[in-house]
N, C-alpha and C positions, 0 to 999 in steps of 0.2 A: 098640586101635585108634580107639575112640569117642573118646579123649580129642585126635586127630589132628584132628576134624573139628569146625569152630567151631561155637560154639551159633548160634541163630538171633541171639539179643540182641547177643550179640558182634561178629556180622559187620554189625549194623545199626549199632552203634555204630560200627565201621571206615568205612562208607560214610557215616556221618552227620559223622565226622569229616574226611573227604575233601571231603566239599561244604563243610562249613565253611571249609576251607582254600583252596578254590577261591574261596568266596567273599569271605575275606580278601585274596586275590591280585588279585583283580576289583576290588575296592573300592581296594587300594594303588595298582594301574594308574589307575584312574579318578581318585585324588586327586592321583598324579604329573602326569597328563595337564590336570588342571586348573589347578596350579601352573604349569605349562609353558604355557597358554592366557592366564594372567593376566603372567607375564613378558612373552609377546607385545606382549599389548593395553598393557602400562606403558611399553612403547618409544617408544607416541607415532604410529606410522604410522599411516596410514590405511588399513581395511580396504576390500578391493573388494566391490561388491554381493554376489558371487557367495560370498564368504569370510562375509559377514554372513547370508546367508539359510543358509549351511551351519551356521554356529554356533547359530542360533534354530531350526532344523530340530531339530539333537542336544540342546538345550535341551528342546524340545516331547518328545522321544521319551523322554527321562530323567523328566520330569515327570510324562509319563502312567503309565511304568513305576513311578514311584515311589507314585503316586495308588492305581494297581491294587492294588500291594503292601499298601499301607497300609491300603486297605479290607478288604483278606483278611484279614492278619494281625494288624492294629491298629483291631478295630472300636469304636467311639465308644460310651460306655457310656450307656446308658438313664437319664434322669432321673427318680430316685424318685418324684419328685412327681407 
């Protein structure tokens, strides 16, 4: 029966893999949305003030989230001098 209970490390690896799959799917959806937005903007039609504000707000949210993530997981190395 002990073989039927997954070990902690195996269970954690499965959770990490699931999280990685979710991240990959989210990034793929984001990429597809960015491409669709570029396609719409390339059509040359003018955007309303509300549409521009909507786009700018979303860019700011993405930028803030990315900078927060970058600060947390990719710290700037200190200069050894």
